[in-house]
C-alpha positions in Angstrom: 55.6 79.9 -152.9 55.6 79.8 -156.7 57.7 82.1 -159.2 55.8 83.9 -162.0 57.6 85.8 -164.8 57.0 89.4 -163.8 58.5 92.3 -165.7 57.8 95.7 -167.0 55.0 95.6 -169.4 55.4 96.9 -173.2 51.5 96.5 -173.9 50.7 98.7 -170.5 52.5 101.8 -171.0 53.0 105.4 -172.6 55.3 106.1 -175.6 58.8 106.5 -176.0 60.0 103.4 -173.1 62.8 101.4 -174.9 63.6 97.8 -172.6 66.7 95.8 -172.2 67.7 93.2 -169.4 64.4 91.0 -169.8 62.0 93.9 -169.9 63.2 94.9 -166.6 65.5 97.8 -167.6 64.0 100.8 -169.2 65.5 104.2 -170.8 63.0 107.0 -171.8 63.3 110.7 -172.4 59.4 111.3 -172.7 57.7 113.6 -170.3 54.7 112.5 -168.3 54.5 108.8 -169.2 54.2 105.6 -167.1 54.5 102.2 -167.4 52.9 99.5 -165.4 54.4 96.0 -164.6 52.6 92.6 -166.0 51.1 91.4 -162.8 49.3 92.7 -160.6 48.2 92.0 -156.6 45.2 92.5 -154.5 46.4 91.0 -151.1 49.6 89.9 -149.4 52.6 91.5 -148.4 55.3 92.2 -151.4 58.8 93.8 -152.0 60.8 94.6 -154.8 63.6 97.2 -155.7 64.2 100.2 -158.4 67.9 101.2 -159.2 68.7 104.5 -160.5 71.5 103.9 -163.5 71.6 107.1 -165.4 70.1 110.2 -166.3 67.7 112.9 -164.5 66.0 112.2 -161.2 62.4 112.6 -162.8 60.8 109.2 -161.7 57.7 108.0 -160.1 58.4 104.9 -158.1 55.1 103.5 -156.6 51.6 101.7 -157.6 48.8 102.2 -159.9 45.3 100.4 -160.5 44.4 99.9 -164.1 42.4 103.3 -164.2 45.6 105.2 -164.1 46.1 106.7 -167.5 49.5 105.9 -168.8 49.3 106.7 -172.8 48.8 110.3 -172.5 50.0 113.2 -170.5 49.7 111.4 -166.9 48.5 113.4 -164.0 51.0 113.4 -161.1 48.3 114.0 -158.8 46.0 111.2 -160.0 44.2 109.4 -157.1 44.8 106.1 -159.1 48.1 105.8 -158.2 50.6 106.3 -154.9 54.5 107.1 -155.5 57.4 108.4 -154.1 58.8 111.0 -156.8 63.0 110.8 -157.2 63.5 114.2 -157.8 61.8 115.8 -155.4 61.5 113.3 -152.4 57.9 114.1 -152.3 55.0 111.5 -152.3 52.3 111.5 -154.7 49.2 112.3 -155.4 49.4 114.5 -152.4 52.3 116.3 -153.4 53.9 116.7 -150.0 56.9 116.6 -148.5 57.8 112.7 -147.6 62.0 112.1 -148.0 65.1 113.3 -149.9 65.7 112.6 -153.5 67.9 109.9 -155.3 70.9 109.7 -157.0 72.7 107.7 -159.4 73.2 104.5 -158.2 70.6 104.8 -155.5 68.3 101.3 -155.0 64.6 102.3 -153.6 63.2 99.5 -151.9 59.3 99.3 -152.4 57.5 97.2 -149.5 53.5 97.2 -150.6 51.5 95.9 -147.6 48.2 95.2 -149.5 46.9 93.6 -145.8 46.8 96.9 -144.5 46.9 99.3 -147.1 50.2 100.5 -146.5 53.1 101.4 -148.8 56.6 102.0 -147.4 60.0 103.1 -149.5 63.6 102.1 -148.7 66.6 104.1 -149.7 69.6 102.3 -149.8 68.3 99.8 -147.0 66.8 102.7 -144.6 63.3 103.1 -144.1 62.0 106.5 -145.2 58.8 105.6 -143.2 55.5 104.8 -144.6 54.4 107.0 -147.3 50.6 105.8 -147.6 47.8 104.0 -145.7 45.1 104.0 -148.5 46.4 101.7 -150.6 43.6 99.4 -150.7 41.1 102.0 -152.1 42.8 101.5 -155.5 42.0 97.7 -155.6 44.4 95.8 -157.4 47.8 97.5 -158.0 50.6 97.3 -160.2 54.0 98.3 -159.9 54.4 101.6 -161.6 57.2 103.8 -163.1 56.4 107.2 -164.1 58.8 109.8 -166.2 58.3 113.2 -165.7 61.0 114.8 -167.8 62.1 114.7 -171.3 65.8 114.2 -170.8 66.9 110.9 -170.6 66.6 108.7 -167.4 67.6 104.5 -167.0 66.2 102.7 -164.2 66.5 98.7 -163.4 63.3 97.1 -161.5 64.1 93.9 -159.6 60.9 92.0 -159.1 63.1 89.0 -157.4 64.5 87.4 -160.5 67.9 88.2 -158.7 69.2 88.6 -155.3 67.8 91.9 -153.7 70.3 94.6 -153.0 68.7 95.2 -149.3 67.4 92.8 -146.8 63.6 91.9 -147.4 61.7 93.3 -144.6 60.2 90.9 -142.4 56.8 89.5 -143.4 57.4 90.6 -147.0 57.8 88.2 -150.2 59.5 89.1 -153.3 57.1 90.4 -155.9 57.5 87.8 -158.4 56.2 85.0 -156.1 52.5 83.7 -155.6 50.8 81.9 -152.6 50.7 78.2 -153.7 47.1 77.3 -152.6 47.7 73.4 -152.5 45.0 70.9 -151.3 44.6 67.1 -151.0 41.4 65.1 -150.3 41.1 62.5 -148.0 38.8 59.2 -147.9 38.8 56.5 -145.2 42.3 58.1 -143.4 44.1 58.0 -146.8 44.9 61.3 -148.3 45.0 61.6 -152.3 45.9 63.8 -155.3 44.9 64.0 -158.7 46.9 64.6 -161.7 46.2 65.9 -165.1 48.4 65.3 -167.6 48.2 66.6 -170.8 49.4 64.3 -174.1 51.3 66.1 -177.0 50.0 68.4 -179.3 46.9 65.7 -180.7 47.6 68.1 -184.2 50.2 67.0 -186.4 52.7 69.7 -187.5 50.8 71.0 -190.4 52.1 71.9 -194.0 48.9 72.9 -195.9 45.4 73.0 -194.6 44.8 69.0 -195.5 48.3 67.6 -195.3 49.5 65.6 -193.4 45.9 64.6 -192.0 42.9 66.7 -190.8 41.1 69.8 -192.4 42.5 73.5 -191.2 40.0 76.5 -191.9 39.1 79.9 -191.0 36.8 82.7 -191.3 39.2 84.5 -193.2 43.0 85.0 -194.4 45.5 87.5 -195.2 47.3 87.2 -198.3 49.8 84.2 -197.7 49.3 83.9 -193.8 46.9 80.7 -194.1 45.1 79.3 -191.5 47.5 75.9 -191.6 50.3 78.2 -190.4 48.9 78.4 -186.8 49.7 74.5 -186.6 53.1 74.4 -188.5 54.7 74.1 -184.7 56.8 77.5 -185.8 56.2 80.7 -184.7 56.8 83.2 -187.4 56.3 86.8 -187.1 52.4 86.1 -187.3 51.2 82.8 -187.9 47.4 82.5 -189.1 46.2 86.3 -189.7 42.8 87.1 -190.7 41.8 89.3 -193.6 43.0 93.0 -193.3 41.2 94.8 -190.8 39.2 92.2 -189.6 39.8 92.0 -186.1 37.3 88.8 -185.3 37.0 85.3 -186.8 37.4 82.0 -186.2 40.2 79.0 -186.8 39.2 75.5 -186.8 40.7 71.9 -187.0 38.9 68.9 -188.1 40.4 65.5 -187.1 40.0 62.4 -188.9 38.1 60.8 -186.1 36.6 62.4 -183.0 38.9 63.0 -179.9 37.9 64.3 -176.2 40.0 67.7 -176.5 40.3 68.8 -172.9 42.9 71.7 -173.6 44.2 74.0 -176.0 47.3 76.4 -176.4 48.1 79.7 -177.9 51.3 81.0 -178.7 51.4 84.8 -180.1 53.7 85.6 -182.9 56.8 87.8 -182.8 55.5 91.1 -183.8 53.4 93.2 -183.3 52.2 91.7 -180.1 48.7 93.3 -179.6 47.4 91.3 -182.7 46.2 88.0 -180.5 43.1 87.1 -179.3 41.6 88.6 -176.0 38.3 87.6 -176.2 37.2 84.4 -177.2 35.3 80.7 -177.1 36.5 77.3 -177.8 34.0 75.4 -179.2 33.3 71.7 -180.5 31.1 70.9 -183.6 28.3 68.7 -182.6 27.0 68.3 -186.4 24.4 71.0 -186.2 25.6 73.6 -184.2 28.9 74.8 -182.2 29.1 73.9 -178.6 30.8 76.2 -176.7 33.6 74.2 -174.4 35.5 77.2 -172.8 34.9 81.2 -172.5 37.8 83.9 -172.0 36.8 87.8 -171.6 39.3 90.2 -171.6 42.5 88.1 -171.2 45.9 90.1 -170.5 48.1 90.9 -173.5 50.2 88.4 -174.6 54.2 89.0 -174.9 56.3 88.2 -177.5 56.2 84.3 -178.3 54.3 84.1 -175.1 52.7 80.3 -175.1 49.6 79.9 -172.6 47.9 76.6 -172.1 44.0 76.5 -171.1 42.5 73.5 -169.7 38.8 73.0 -169.6 35.9 70.4 -168.7 35.1 68.0 -171.3 33.3 64.7 -171.5 32.4 64.9 -175.1 34.7 64.1 -178.2 34.2 66.1 -181.3 36.1 65.9 -184.6 35.9 69.4 -185.3 37.1 72.3 -182.8 37.5 75.7 -182.9 38.6 79.1 -181.6 36.3 81.8 -182.4 37.7 85.1 -181.6 35.4 88.3 -181.0 38.2 90.9 -179.7 41.8 90.9 -180.3 44.1 92.8 -177.9 43.9 96.4 -179.4 45.9 96.1 -183.0 43.9 98.1 -185.7 44.6 96.3 -188.6 44.9 92.5 -188.0 43.9 89.7 -186.1 46.6 87.3 -185.7 47.6 83.6 -183.8 51.3 82.5 -184.0 50.5 78.8 -183.0 47.4 76.9 -182.0 47.6 73.5 -180.3 45.0 71.2 -179.0 45.4 68.5 -175.9 44.1 65.0 -174.8 44.6 64.5 -171.0 44.9 61.6 -168.7 44.2 61.6 -165.1 45.8 59.9 -162.3 44.8 59.4 -158.4 47.9 59.3 -156.1 47.8 58.0 -152.3 50.1 60.2 -150.6 51.0 60.9 -147.1 49.5 64.3 -145.5 52.6 66.2 -144.8 53.8 69.5 -145.8 56.5 68.2 -148.3 53.7 66.1 -149.7 51.2 69.1 -150.4 53.8 71.4 -151.9 54.9 68.5 -154.3 51.7 66.2 -154.9 48.7 69.0 -153.8 46.3 70.0 -156.4 45.7 74.0 -157.2 42.9 75.0 -155.1 40.6 76.1 -158.0 41.0 72.4 -159.6 37.6 71.2 -160.9 37.4 67.6 -159.5 34.5 64.7 -161.3 34.3 62.0 -159.3 32.7 60.3 -162.1 35.7 60.6 -164.3 37.6 57.3 -165.2 41.5 57.6 -163.8 44.3 56.2 -166.2 46.3 54.7 -163.3 46.1 54.5 -159.6 49.4 55.2 -157.7 50.6 54.9 -154.3 53.5 56.9 -153.3 54.9 55.8 -149.7 58.0 57.6 -148.7 59.4 54.8 -145.7 61.9 52.8 -147.8 65.1 50.9 -147.3 67.9 51.1 -149.9 69.3 47.7 -150.8 72.3 47.6 -153.3 71.2 50.0 -156.4 67.6 50.0 -155.8 65.1 50.5 -152.9 62.2 48.4 -151.9 59.1 49.1 -150.0 56.1 47.2 -148.4 52.4 48.5 -148.5 49.6 46.7 -147.3 46.6 47.0 -149.6 42.9 46.0 -148.8 41.8 43.8 -151.8 38.4 44.1 -150.4 38.0 47.7 -150.8 40.7 48.0 -154.0 40.7 45.2 -156.8 44.5 44.5 -158.3 44.4 44.2 -161.6 48.1 45.3 -162.2 50.8 45.8 -159.8 54.5 47.2 -161.0 57.6 48.1 -159.2 59.2 51.3 -160.7 
């Protein structure tokens, strides 16, 4: 299992929520508004907790899908969510009796079973029973909190970043975990892993559109938010900003010599967070036309100063690359990129033993693209058996040089 940074999502909510505690505690006095978490699930068994800190009891706890309307007067009996309502103890959208109300200090545990489509709530460690058996109808769902009173209320949600107050039900995992789909591949009774390692950002920290090297350009620019500010390694409130009201456009960098770029990064600015790209292509300039190397459609919204790395398959070196944005994340005034980077990669093939530990430590991601025509920077062999001698370790490994030519050997 791997940990992901799940929080409540400031970019997926109605008005009137204020945050603290790393976007895990919310205070709101708004009525008929809701907020979803940053990450959804469509399978597996997951658990999280919600604590009633202060204020009135009028909070819905549960899950919703992306079709559930958050920003206007939300409808409690919408078929797009499943909740327990702390003010009455009823379950929704049925609005029928389920349990009792909660009180300040109460911790409600949520057990979401997407394999069987059930939802169960626990109050201070005691099950209130299964509330719903039809959750699978919603498709991918997100933890959701609903505010149904104009009086102030404060709640804290825990997806697993700290120890849970209650015992996690058998078979369930903390919501902030994801399954690690790791694989090795085998050849002649040997097991191997391939590792992609990205080098440092190939673009130097720019101080203008042409210094210290290369050429930065963009489709448009707003006042002093010049294109090179997306490459200066400093995240100010915006970085590069396209002209006012222009929500599409491109940002490019031309290297002095052709480089084989296989990944790029985007980092959002500090404010506002709905200006970064949402849909775009990453392209290389052939000399007469742009070649699309990677396409992203409806990417999840960025949080403040969030860094994302996008890898792709590429075998052709270009001097000039660009990101061509066709939609931003919802701001009606500007398109902006806080920081942008491009990366070359090295690829290693490693011989490992076939064990659970090796798979977890060295296994490849299930969705990794493996091109057997690629050249490898190094060939490595990880041997577990060793004997400690003094301050170091030695090992013995037989290598069939008829199958593998040895050009260099080193002991590390």
